C-alpha positions as CSV (number, residue, x, y, z in Angstrom):
1,M,83.9,-28.9,-36.6
2,D,84.3,-29.0,-40.5
3,E,80.6,-30.3,-40.8
4,D,79.5,-27.5,-38.7
5,Y,81.3,-25.0,-41.0
6,R,79.9,-26.8,-44.0
7,A,76.4,-26.5,-42.7
8,V,76.8,-22.8,-42.0
9,I,78.3,-22.3,-45.4
10,R,75.1,-23.9,-46.9
11,E,72.9,-21.6,-44.9
12,L,74.7,-18.6,-45.9
13,E,74.5,-19.5,-49.6
14,Q,70.7,-20.0,-49.2
15,M,70.7,-16.5,-47.5
16,Q,72.5,-15.1,-50.5
17,E,70.0,-16.7,-53.0
18,R,67.0,-15.3,-50.8
19,L,68.6,-11.7,-50.9
20,R,69.2,-12.0,-54.7
21,A,65.6,-13.0,-55.1
22,L,64.3,-10.2,-53.1
23,R,66.6,-7.7,-54.7
24,F,65.3,-8.8,-58.1
25,R,61.6,-8.4,-56.8
26,L,62.0,-5.2,-54.9
27,C,64.4,-3.2,-57.1
28,T,62.8,-1.8,-60.1
29,K,66.0,0.1,-61.0
30,A,69.2,-2.1,-61.0
31,S,71.9,0.6,-60.6
32,P,74.5,1.6,-58.1
33,E,72.7,4.8,-57.6
34,N,69.7,2.9,-56.1
35,I,70.2,2.6,-52.4
36,R,68.0,-0.4,-51.9
37,Y,69.7,-2.2,-54.9
38,R,73.1,-1.2,-53.5
39,S,72.3,-2.4,-49.9
40,F,71.2,-5.9,-51.2
41,S,74.2,-6.2,-53.3
42,G,76.3,-5.3,-50.3
43,A,74.5,-7.7,-48.2
44,V,75.3,-10.4,-50.8
45,S,79.0,-9.3,-51.0
46,H,79.5,-9.5,-47.3
47,L,78.1,-12.9,-46.9
48,N,80.4,-13.8,-49.8
49,K,83.4,-12.7,-47.6
50,V,82.3,-14.7,-44.6
51,I,81.7,-17.8,-46.9
52,D,85.1,-17.4,-48.3
53,D,86.7,-17.0,-45.0
54,L,84.8,-20.3,-43.7
55,E,85.8,-22.2,-46.7
56,G,89.4,-21.1,-46.1
57,D,89.2,-22.4,-42.7
58,V,88.0,-25.7,-43.8
59,A,90.8,-25.9,-46.5
60,R,93.5,-25.2,-44.0
61,R,92.3,-27.8,-41.6
62,A,92.1,-30.5,-44.4
63,G,95.7,-29.4,-45.3
64,T,97.0,-30.1,-41.9
């Protein structure tokens, strides 16, 4: 099960990198007022929350 979680975490991290690259390429104005920039940033942040949650599960399992 932990290996499945780790594989998913790696995939999510790759998605984050892809979103960051797209944000850099597609957002000419990097500011909170730019809706596209804000949306890409929000997607990266939400993936971070999922990654943190999955890593927490893996850590809790390792501790038991």
